[in-house]
N, C-alpha and C positions, 0 to 999 in steps of 0.2 A: 282632268284638265292639267296641262303642263304649261308652265310659264317660266321663261328665263329672263331675268333682268340684268342688264349690263350697265353698270354705273359709270358715269363720266365718259361715255362713248358718244362721239359725234361723227356724222358722215364727213368724209373728206372727198371733195369733188375733184375729178380730173377730166380730161377731154373725152374719156370713154365711159364715164359713169352711167350714162343713159343706156348704152348697149349692154353693159355688165348687169345693170339692174333688170333689164328685160329678160336676160338669160336666167337670172335667179328666179324671177316671178314665173316664168314659163316652167321651170323645174318644179316649183312647189305647187303649181296649179292643179295637177292631178290628185293631190292629197285632199280629200273631202273634208277632213277635220283639222286643217291647218290654215290659219289666216295670219297675214303679216300686216303690221300697222306701226305707226310711230316713227321716230327718228331712225332706229336701227332696222325695223321691218320694212320700211319703204325707202330707206336711204335718203331721208329728207330732213333737212334742218328746219323744222317748223317751230313756231312760237307756241307758248302755253295755250293760247286760245285755240290754235289749230289742233294741238294735242287733245284738248277736251272735246272739240268737235269730232275728231276722228274716233275717240273712244265712245262717244254717244252714238255715232252712226254705226260703229262696229257692233255695239251692244244691241241696238234696235234691230239690226240686220240678223244677228244671231238668234234673238228671241223670236223674230218673225220667220226665220228660215229663208231669208232673201238677202240679196246684196244691199247693204245699207248705204253704200256710196262713200265709205271711209277713204278709199283710195283717191277720190276726187278732191279732197281737202288740200288747199295750198299747192295747187299744181299749175297755176297760171304763170305766164311768162314774166310777170312782175317779180316772181320769186326766183326764177331760174334763167331769165333771158339775158 
């Protein structure tokens, strides 16, 4: 297992962040043993409750060998609209 922690790093949004994020996620998608999550991994400024929900969903998915739905946390327009 390899983990990199980046302290005091927050996403900075610009007008092209959605397109740039999609390019990154498409690049890492072929790697079967790589999952991205959290503020840095999903380029998302989420709250602590969202971070915990993402972590739980990611862990459950990894244990079960399925997509746990971590990428769907805090994605509504109320956060990015």
